[in-house]
C-alpha positions in Angstrom: 72.5 115.9 147.1 68.9 114.8 146.5 68.0 111.5 145.0 66.5 113.3 142.1 69.6 115.3 141.2 71.6 112.1 141.5 69.2 110.5 139.0 69.6 113.5 136.6 73.4 113.2 136.9 73.2 109.5 136.0 71.1 110.4 132.9 73.7 113.0 131.9 76.5 110.4 132.3 74.5 107.8 130.2 73.8 110.5 127.6 77.5 111.5 127.4 78.5 107.8 127.0 75.9 107.6 124.2 77.3 110.7 122.5 80.8 109.4 122.8 79.9 106.0 121.4 77.6 107.0 118.6 78.6 110.5 117.8 82.4 110.0 117.9 82.3 111.3 114.3 79.6 111.8 111.7 78.6 108.8 109.8 80.0 110.0 106.5 76.7 108.9 105.0 76.7 111.7 102.5 79.7 110.2 100.8 77.7 107.8 98.5 77.3 107.0 94.9 75.8 109.7 92.7 74.7 107.5 89.8 71.3 105.8 89.9 71.2 102.0 90.5 70.2 101.6 86.9 73.2 103.6 85.6 75.5 101.7 87.8 74.1 98.4 86.4 74.6 99.6 82.9 78.2 100.5 83.7 78.9 96.9 84.9 77.2 95.5 81.7 79.5 97.6 79.5 82.6 96.6 81.6 81.7 92.9 81.1 81.4 93.5 77.3 84.8 95.0 77.2 86.2 92.2 79.3 84.4 89.1 78.0 83.0 90.0 74.6 80.0 87.7 73.7 80.3 85.8 76.9 79.2 88.8 78.9 75.5 88.0 78.0 75.8 85.0 80.4 75.8 87.5 83.3 72.6 89.2 84.5 73.4 92.3 86.5 71.3 94.3 89.0 72.2 97.1 91.4 70.0 97.7 94.4 71.4 100.0 97.0 68.9 98.8 99.6 70.7 95.4 99.7 73.0 97.1 102.2 71.5 98.5 105.3 74.7 99.8 106.8 76.5 101.4 103.9 78.9 98.4 103.6 78.9 96.9 100.1 77.5 93.5 99.4 77.0 91.3 96.3 75.0 88.1 95.9 75.4 85.7 93.0 73.3 82.7 92.0 72.9 80.4 89.0 69.8 80.6 86.8 68.1 77.6 85.2 69.6 78.4 81.8 73.2 78.4 83.1 73.6 82.2 83.5 74.9 84.0 86.6 72.6 86.5 88.2 74.6 89.1 90.2 72.9 91.7 92.4 74.8 94.2 94.6 74.5 97.4 96.6 76.6 99.3 94.0 78.2 98.9 90.6 81.5 98.4 92.3 80.1 95.7 94.5 78.6 93.8 91.5 81.8 94.1 89.5 83.8 92.8 92.5 81.4 89.9 93.0 81.6 88.9 89.4 85.4 89.1 89.4 85.4 87.0 92.6 83.3 84.4 90.7 85.6 84.6 87.6 88.6 84.0 89.9 87.4 81.2 92.1 84.9 79.4 89.9 86.4 80.0 86.4 90.2 80.3 87.2 90.4 83.7 85.5 92.6 86.6 86.1 92.8 90.3 85.1 96.0 92.4 85.5 98.1 95.2 84.2 100.3 92.7 82.5 97.6 90.8 80.7 94.4 88.8 81.3 93.8 85.1 81.5 90.1 84.7 80.5 89.6 81.1 79.4 86.0 81.1 80.8 84.6 77.5 80.9 81.5 76.6 78.9 79.0 76.4 80.3 79.6 78.7 83.3 80.2 76.7 86.5 77.1 76.6 88.7 76.8 78.4 92.0 75.1 76.2 94.6 72.6 78.3 96.5 73.7 82.0 97.0 77.3 83.2 96.9 77.4 86.3 99.1 80.5 88.5 99.3 80.6 91.5 101.5 83.1 93.9 103.0 83.7 95.2 106.5 85.2 98.3 105.0 83.2 101.3 104.0 85.9 102.7 101.7 88.4 101.0 99.5 90.8 103.7 98.5 93.3 103.7 95.5 96.2 105.8 94.3 98.8 108.1 95.7 99.3 111.7 94.7 102.6 110.6 93.1 101.0 107.8 90.9 99.8 110.6 88.6 103.4 111.4 87.7 105.2 108.1 88.0 102.6 106.0 86.2 99.6 107.6 84.6 101.1 110.9 83.4 101.1 109.8 79.7 97.8 107.8 79.7 95.2 108.3 77.0 91.5 107.5 77.5 91.7 103.8 76.5 94.4 103.3 79.2 92.3 105.2 81.8 89.2 103.2 80.8 91.1 100.0 81.4 92.3 101.1 84.8 88.9 102.2 86.0 87.6 98.8 84.9 90.4 97.2 87.0 89.4 99.4 89.9 85.8 98.3 89.7 86.7 94.6 89.5 89.0 95.0 92.5 86.4 96.8 94.7 87.8 100.3 94.6 85.1 102.9 95.5 87.2 105.8 96.6 89.7 106.7 93.9 91.9 109.8 93.7 90.9 112.0 90.7 93.7 114.5 90.2 93.9 114.8 86.4 93.5 118.2 84.8 93.7 120.4 87.9 96.3 122.8 86.4 93.8 124.0 83.8 91.6 125.2 86.6 94.5 126.7 88.5 95.4 128.7 85.4 91.9 130.2 85.3 92.1 131.1 89.0 95.5 132.7 88.6 94.4 134.7 85.6 91.3 135.9 87.5 93.5 137.0 90.4 95.7 139.1 87.9 98.7 136.9 87.2 100.1 137.2 83.7 100.9 134.2 81.4 104.6 134.3 82.0 104.1 134.2 85.8 101.9 131.2 85.4 104.4 129.4 83.1 107.2 130.1 85.5 105.2 128.2 88.2 103.9 124.9 86.6 106.5 122.1 86.3 106.5 119.7 83.3 104.0 116.9 83.2 106.3 114.2 84.7 106.9 116.4 87.8 103.4 117.8 88.5 102.8 115.7 91.6 105.6 117.7 93.4 104.5 121.0 91.9 101.1 120.4 93.4 102.6 119.6 96.8 104.8 122.7 96.9 108.1 120.9 96.6 109.0 122.1 93.1 108.1 124.6 90.4 109.1 125.3 86.8 111.4 122.3 86.2 110.4 120.4 83.0 108.0 123.2 82.0 106.4 125.3 80.7 103.1 123.4 80.3 101.7 123.9 76.8 98.1 125.1 76.5 97.3 121.9 74.5 98.3 119.9 77.7 95.6 121.7 79.7 92.9 121.1 77.1 93.9 117.4 76.8 94.0 116.8 80.5 90.7 118.5 81.1 89.0 116.4 78.5 90.5 113.3 80.1 89.3 114.3 83.6 85.7 114.8 82.4 85.7 111.3 81.0 87.5 109.8 84.1 85.0 111.3 86.5 82.0 110.3 84.4 83.2 106.7 84.3 84.2 106.5 88.0 80.8 107.9 89.1 78.9 105.5 86.7 80.2 102.6 88.8 79.2 104.2 92.0 82.7 105.3 92.9 83.3 108.5 95.0 86.1 110.4 93.3 88.5 112.5 95.5 89.1 115.9 94.0 91.9 118.4 94.7 91.8 121.4 97.1 94.2 124.2 97.9 97.2 123.6 100.2 98.7 127.1 100.2 101.4 126.6 97.6 101.4 129.7 95.3 103.3 131.2 92.4 105.8 134.0 93.1 103.6 136.3 91.1 101.0 136.4 93.9 103.5 138.5 95.9 103.4 141.2 93.1 99.6 141.3 93.4 99.4 141.0 97.2 102.7 142.4 98.7 101.2 142.4 102.2 100.3 138.7 102.2 101.8 136.5 104.9 104.0 134.3 102.7 106.9 132.0 103.7 109.6 131.0 101.3 110.6 127.4 102.0 114.1 126.1 102.0 115.4 123.8 99.3 113.7 120.5 98.7 115.5 117.2 98.2 118.9 118.5 96.8 117.2 121.0 94.4 118.4 124.6 94.6 116.1 127.6 94.7 115.8 128.0 91.0 113.4 125.1 91.0 112.5 124.6 94.7 112.1 126.9 97.8 108.5 127.4 97.0 106.2 130.2 98.3 103.6 129.1 100.8 100.7 131.3 101.9 99.9 131.2 105.6 96.5 129.5 105.9 95.6 132.1 108.6 96.0 135.0 106.1 92.6 136.1 104.7 94.0 135.6 101.2 94.2 131.9 101.8 90.4 131.6 102.2 90.0 133.8 99.1 92.3 131.7 96.8 91.2 128.3 98.3 87.5 129.0 97.9 88.0 130.5 94.4 89.8 127.3 93.4 87.4 124.9 95.0 84.4 126.8 93.4 86.1 126.1 90.0 86.6 122.5 90.9 83.0 122.0 91.9 81.7 123.9 88.9 83.7 122.0 86.4 84.0 118.6 87.9 80.9 118.3 90.2 81.5 117.0 93.7 81.2 114.0 95.9 82.2 116.1 98.9 85.6 114.7 99.5 88.8 116.6 98.8 92.5 115.9 99.1 95.2 118.4 100.0 98.5 117.9 101.8 99.8 120.9 103.7 103.2 119.9 104.8 104.3 117.1 102.5 108.1 116.8 103.0 108.0 120.4 104.2 108.8 121.3 107.8 106.2 123.8 109.2 107.5 127.2 110.3 106.3 126.6 113.9 105.8 123.6 116.1 103.4 125.4 118.3 100.2 123.3 118.6 98.0 126.4 118.5 99.6 127.3 115.1 99.2 123.8 113.7 95.5 123.7 114.7 94.9 127.1 113.2 96.5 125.9 110.0 94.3 122.9 109.6 91.2 124.9 110.7 91.9 127.4 108.0 92.5 124.8 105.3 89.2 123.1 106.2 87.4 126.5 106.3 88.5 127.1 102.6 86.7 123.8 101.8 83.5 124.3 103.8 83.2 127.9 102.5 82.4 126.3 99.1 81.0 122.9 100.2 79.5 122.9 103.7 79.5 119.0 103.5 83.3 118.9 102.7 85.4 116.0 104.0 89.2 116.5 103.9 91.2 113.5 102.9 94.8 113.8 103.9 97.9 111.6 103.3 99.5 110.8 106.6 103.0 110.6 105.0 104.2 113.7 106.7 104.0 112.0 110.2 106.3 109.3 109.0 108.7 111.3 106.8 109.5 113.9 109.5 109.2 112.1 112.9 111.6 114.7 114.4 109.0 117.4 114.0 105.7 115.5 114.3 105.5 114.4 117.9 102.1 113.4 119.5 101.3 117.0 120.5 101.9 118.3 117.0 100.0 115.5 115.3 97.0 115.9 117.6 97.0 119.6 117.1 96.9 119.4 113.3 94.2 116.7 113.3 92.1 118.4 115.9 92.0 121.7 114.0 89.2 119.9 111.9 86.0 118.6 113.6 86.2 114.9 114.4 84.8 112.9 111.4 85.4 115.7 108.9 88.9 114.5 108.0 90.0 111.1 106.8 93.7 110.3 107.2 95.4 107.8 104.9 97.8 105.7 107.0 99.9 105.7 103.8 102.6 103.1 104.6 100.8 101.1 107.2 102.1 97.7 106.1 105.6 98.8 107.3 105.1 102.0 109.4 101.6 102.2 110.8 100.9 105.5 112.4 97.4 104.7 113.8 99.0 102.4 116.5 100.9 105.2 118.3 98.4 108.0 117.7 95.4 106.3 119.4 93.7 105.8 116.0 94.7 109.3 114.8 93.3 110.8 117.9 89.7 110.1 116.9 89.8 111.1 113.2 88.7 108.3 110.8 91.6 106.6 108.9 92.2 104.2 106.0 94.9 101.5 106.4 97.0 101.6 103.3 99.6 99.5 101.6 102.2 101.7 99.9 104.2 98.8 98.3 106.2 100.7 95.7 108.3 103.9 95.6 108.8 105.6 92.2 107.3 102.8 90.2 110.6 100.8 90.5 110.9 97.5 88.7 111.8 94.6 91.0 110.0 92.0 93.1 108.9 93.1 96.5 106.2 92.4 99.1 105.3 92.3 102.7 102.7 89.6 102.5 102.6 88.6 106.2 102.3 92.2 107.4 99.6 92.9 104.7 97.7 89.8 105.6 97.4 90.6 109.3 97.6 94.5 109.3 94.0 95.5 108.3 92.5 93.0 110.8 94.7 94.3 113.6 93.7 97.8 112.7 90.0 96.8 112.9 90.5 95.3 116.4 92.6 98.1 117.7 91.0 99.7 120.9 88.6 102.5 119.9 89.6 102.0 116.2 88.4 104.7 113.8 89.2 102.6 110.8 86.8 103.3 107.9 88.6 101.6 105.0 91.5 99.8 103.3 93.6 101.4 100.6 96.4 100.9 98.1 98.7 103.9 97.8 101.7 102.9 95.5 103.8 105.7 94.2 103.9 103.8 90.9 102.0 100.8 89.5 102.3 98.2 86.7 104.6 95.9 88.6 104.1 93.1 91.2 100.4 92.5 90.3 100.1 89.8 92.9 100.4 92.3 95.7 97.5 94.4 94.5 95.3 91.4 93.9 95.9 90.1 97.4 95.4 93.5 99.0 92.2 94.3 97.2 90.8 90.9 98.1 91.6 91.3 101.8 89.0 94.2 101.9 86.4 91.5 101.3 87.7 88.9 103.8 86.6 88.3 107.4 90.0 87.0 108.4 93.6 86.7 107.1 94.1 84.2 104.2 96.2 81.1 104.2 99.0 82.6 102.1 100.4 79.4 100.7 96.9 78.3 99.6 96.0 81.7 98.3 99.1 82.0 96.1 98.7 78.5 94.8 95.3 79.4 93.5 96.7 82.7 92.2 99.2 80.8 90.0 96.5 78.5 88.6 94.3 81.4 87.6 97.1 83.7 86.3 98.3 81.0 83.9 95.1 78.9 83.5 97.3 75.9 84.3 97.3 73.5 87.2 101.0 72.5 86.8 102.4 71.7 90.2 105.7 73.3 89.3 104.0 76.7 88.9 102.3 76.6 92.3 105.5 75.5 93.9 107.4 78.4 92.2 104.9 80.9 93.5 105.0 79.5 97.0 108.7 79.9 97.0 108.4 83.5 95.9 105.8 84.3 98.4 107.9 82.9 101.3 111.0 84.9 100.3 111.1 87.9 97.9 107.5 88.7 98.6 107.8 88.5 102.4 110.0 91.2 103.6 110.1 91.2 107.4 113.0 93.6 107.9 111.7 96.3 110.2 111.3 99.8 108.6 112.4 98.5 105.2 111.5 100.9 102.4 111.1 99.3 99.0 113.3 101.4 96.8 115.2 99.1 94.4 118.5 99.0 96.2 120.2 96.8 93.6 123.5 98.1 92.2 122.2 97.4 88.7 120.0 100.5 88.7 122.3 102.8 90.7 125.2 105.0 89.6 128.2 102.7 90.1 130.7 103.3 93.0 132.9 101.1 95.2 130.5 101.4 98.1 127.1 100.2 96.9 124.4 98.7 99.0 124.1 95.0 98.1 121.8 93.9 101.0 118.8 91.7 100.3 115.8 90.8 102.5 115.5 87.3 101.1 117.5 84.2 100.3 118.2 84.2 96.6 118.2 80.3 96.7 114.4 80.5 96.7 114.3 82.8 93.7 116.7 80.5 91.8 114.6 77.4 92.5 111.4 79.3 91.4 113.2 80.4 88.2 114.2 76.8 87.4 110.5 75.6 87.9 109.2 78.4 85.7 111.7 77.8 82.9 110.8 74.1 82.9 107.1 74.9 82.7 107.6 77.4 79.9 107.3 75.5 76.6 103.6 74.7 77.0 102.6 78.2 78.3 104.2 80.7 76.0 100.9 81.6 74.4 99.8 83.2 77.7 100.7 86.8 78.0 100.6 86.6 81.8 103.1 83.7 81.7 105.5 85.4 79.3 105.5 88.5 81.4 106.3 86.6 84.5 109.0 84.5 82.8 110.7 87.8 81.8 110.2 89.3 85.3 111.6 86.3 87.2 114.6 86.1 84.9 115.1 89.8 85.2 115.1 89.5 89.1 117.7 86.7 88.8 120.0 88.8 86.6 119.5 91.7 89.0 120.8 89.4 91.8 123.7 88.2 89.6 124.7 91.8 88.8 125.2 92.3 92.5 127.5 89.3 92.6 129.5 90.5 89.6 129.7 93.9 91.1 131.2 92.4 94.3 133.7 90.5 92.2 134.6 93.7 90.4 135.1 95.7 93.6 137.1 92.9 95.3 139.4 92.5 92.2 140.0 96.2 92.1 140.7 96.4 95.9 143.1 93.5 95.6 144.6 94.9 92.4 143.9 91.8 90.4 143.5 93.0 86.8 142.7 89.6 85.2 139.8 89.0 87.6 138.5 92.6 87.1 138.6 92.2 83.3 136.7 88.8 83.6 134.0 89.9 85.9 133.6 93.3 84.3 133.7 91.8 80.8 130.9 89.3 81.5 128.7 91.9 83.1 129.1 94.6 80.5 129.4 92.5 77.3 127.1 89.6 78.1 124.8 89.8 81.1 123.5 93.4 80.5 123.0 93.0 76.8 121.2 89.7 77.4 119.0 91.4 80.0 118.3 94.1 77.4 117.3 91.5 74.8 115.0 89.8 77.3 113.2 92.9 78.4 112.8 94.0 74.8 111.0 90.8 74.0 107.9 91.7 76.1 105.5 94.6 75.7 105.4 95.2 79.5 109.1 96.2 79.6 109.6 98.6 76.8 111.1 102.1 77.2 109.8 102.9 73.7 106.2 102.7 74.8 106.7 105.2 77.7 108.4 107.6 75.3 105.9 107.2 72.5 103.0 107.8 74.9 104.7 111.0 76.1 105.3 112.3 72.5 101.7 111.4 71.5 100.4 114.3 73.6 102.4 116.9 71.6 100.9 119.1 68.9 104.4 119.9 67.3 108.0 118.9 67.5 108.8 121.5 70.2 106.2 120.0 72.6 107.3 116.5 71.6 110.8 117.3 72.7 109.6 118.8 76.0 107.6 115.6 76.8 110.4 113.3 75.7 112.8 115.2 78.1 110.3 114.9 80.9 109.8 111.2 80.4 113.5 110.4 80.2 114.6 112.7 83.0 112.1 111.2 85.5 113.4 107.7 85.0 117.1 108.8 85.4 118.5 112.1 86.7 115.2 113.3 88.2 116.3 116.9 88.1 118.7 118.9 86.0 121.8 117.5 87.8 120.6 114.2 89.3 118.9 115.7 92.4 116.9 112.5 93.0 119.1 110.2 90.9 117.8 106.7 90.0 114.7 107.1 92.2 112.1 106.1 89.6 114.3 103.4 88.2 112.9 101.0 85.6 114.4 97.8 84.1 113.2 98.3 80.6 114.5 97.3 77.1 116.3 100.3 75.7 117.0 101.9 79.1 119.1 98.9 80.0 121.2 99.2 76.9 121.6 103.0 76.6 121.7 104.0 80.2 122.5 101.3 82.8 124.9 99.3 80.6 126.7 102.5 79.5 127.3 103.5 83.1 128.6 100.1 84.0 130.9 100.1 81.0 132.4 103.4 82.0 132.8 102.2 85.6 134.7 99.0 84.6 136.8 101.0 82.1 137.7 103.6 84.7 138.7 100.9 87.3 140.9 99.1 84.6 142.5 102.4 83.7 143.2 103.1 87.4 144.9 99.7 87.9 146.9 100.2 84.6 148.2 103.6 85.5 148.4 103.2 89.3 146.1 106.2 89.8 143.6 106.0 92.7 139.9 105.8 91.9 138.1 109.1 92.6 134.4 108.9 92.8 134.0 112.7 92.2 135.9 112.4 88.9 133.8 109.4 87.9 130.6 111.2 88.8 131.5 114.1 86.5 132.2 111.7 83.6 129.2 109.5 84.1 126.9 112.5 84.4 127.7 113.2 80.7 126.6 109.7 79.9 123.4 110.1 81.9 122.6 113.5 80.4 123.5 112.1 76.9 120.7 109.5 77.3 118.2 112.3 78.1 119.0 114.2 74.9 120.0 111.3 72.5 116.8 111.7 70.5 116.9 108.0 69.8 113.6 106.2 68.9 113.1 103.0 70.8 111.0 100.0 69.7 107.4 100.0 70.8 106.8 96.4 69.7 108.4 93.4 71.4 111.4 92.0 69.5 112.9 88.5 69.7 111.6 85.2 71.1 111.1 85.5 74.8 111.4 81.7 75.4 114.6 81.3 73.4 116.2 84.3 75.1 115.2 83.2 78.6 116.3 79.6 78.0 119.7 80.8 76.7 120.1 83.0 79.8 119.1 80.1 82.0 121.5 77.6 80.5 124.3 80.2 80.7 123.7 81.7 84.1 121.9 79.1 86.3 125.2 77.3 87.2 126.7 80.7 87.9 123.7 81.6 90.2 124.1 78.4 92.2 127.8 79.2 92.8 126.8 82.5 94.4 124.9 80.8 97.2 
């Protein structure tokens, strides 16, 4: 070999290394704010007016995208001579986040789902020099495909407006925008030749649309009224306009292959698979039809739909679809899986050559028996590197990036899932959350491009979301004890030591689950159909919870004017009564097993006739825990009584039976006033009554017989037509104090 050819070879090697290092995947630079800097600045000014009223004029806002030379958001704040704050940032989201950071750490203010604490000092505290906040993360993602059913299904525009403001303040720049998509599907199906009844047979009811979209379910809870489509479309237009005005990049829906049965009438030759039953449903509502992505019809339907999406909603070039969510693919052949993802992606690029596919990585966790490394890699590599972003959906507990070599080169977002079904109940994994994103950033050849929050349901545990969103703007993990102490001060606007002590106790225990592979479904017997074999395990020592409860009760008299405090007083007391329910349940089960009728009557009597009614009164005293609000919002979408009854059934069924016969029973459990009284307490009453009757008559307890009887109670709640209060009732402090005096000694005895 000549010297010259060796030299050429060296150049080729250097070039290849360069390509590998810098062209590992495209820069994603085309994913950027659509709105002008001026428009984004105006959006932040309007947000501040909504948030601070007249005080908003004390902030001067400027958006200048050239502040960031690497597409990573930055905001700079400084004080002016006349005591105003001048905030300039690379996007509307960056400025909103910077101002919220200032409000939190200079003014001790707080904004949350359960109320705001906005006692802004006069004059505004000065910033010395320049306060610069920036992020290492290109994208800050928010929402899960399920959140649209578990939480936002009944939202009107004011509630959406509030949420988008919250997103901007918390740095979200990549939100899922899934509202209103059925209206477009209806048009596509009509254009293909489906009749109205075939379309109505396909769509589920509003509370179950997430699973209809993923191909798990059809028809149940439907049909969708035309007024629903109109309403949701109107909402989506407003949602997208507002998101984009802040410089957010909304993620729009794309086609996954899930089709109505009517497609088979029109295209009998199409390569369609009928899936097996999903999650205990039979084939009258599940066993969906899935079109093979390699069939030419897939490209036709997929591009027809995406054309509608882009035409109606505009585009920011990023689309979500999930091909095998809780569905086992028909073949594990890597060639097949690559062909599938290639075809799905082709249906996007046919309409938008700049398309990026955003995919939830849940399938790799939920079906590990199928998704081995070869299968994962095949699916991911069917799409050119950098044209897919994977959401590592449950990374705080089950990170996938760490055993897939950073998703085999595809960009990914480290996500905190936190909550399943929107359950009530304290939960957190603060140590894992605090370290996880930084580990992902330092992982060898990391393809991390963002941090996300992907809860199935929201409006609980606000502390977790505040911490998670803040970590996207931190250079290193926080000191958890110090961070939560400051959280307590700004949440209540109070520096009482007892409150910071209470929150440190909660953060070290109930908010720090370290049990490997733990999934945060509320496992408490309180919210599950009673039996003699219930899971009573806890990941924390309740002694810490009881101590925190005592500290919060003691601090209560001077803080009851603060909505944030009232909410937390209810929530902590609720968590304690949830723990005590487990204790009473164990006493009930032991008494029955040992055939001790007096003990059974005592424990059962206290639970059914005192503790649960007290819990219902407590929950009914705060606006954040009312069943009536959920039901009223559902009914408010109706044009007539027939629609109102349909929405009411949807709203009640999702919280309880989740299916016609309890197919996903108690999954989306909520501890709410009204629900506690007419659903949970009724079941416990029947359970205790049944056990007493068994001891009285000498008959054995049969779970199947009880299940049949209790199912009538559960179904009765769904159709009871009762109206529940939408305004709080009773004095929260008096109720909580009475519960404390009565049950605190009992709580200590359980330790």
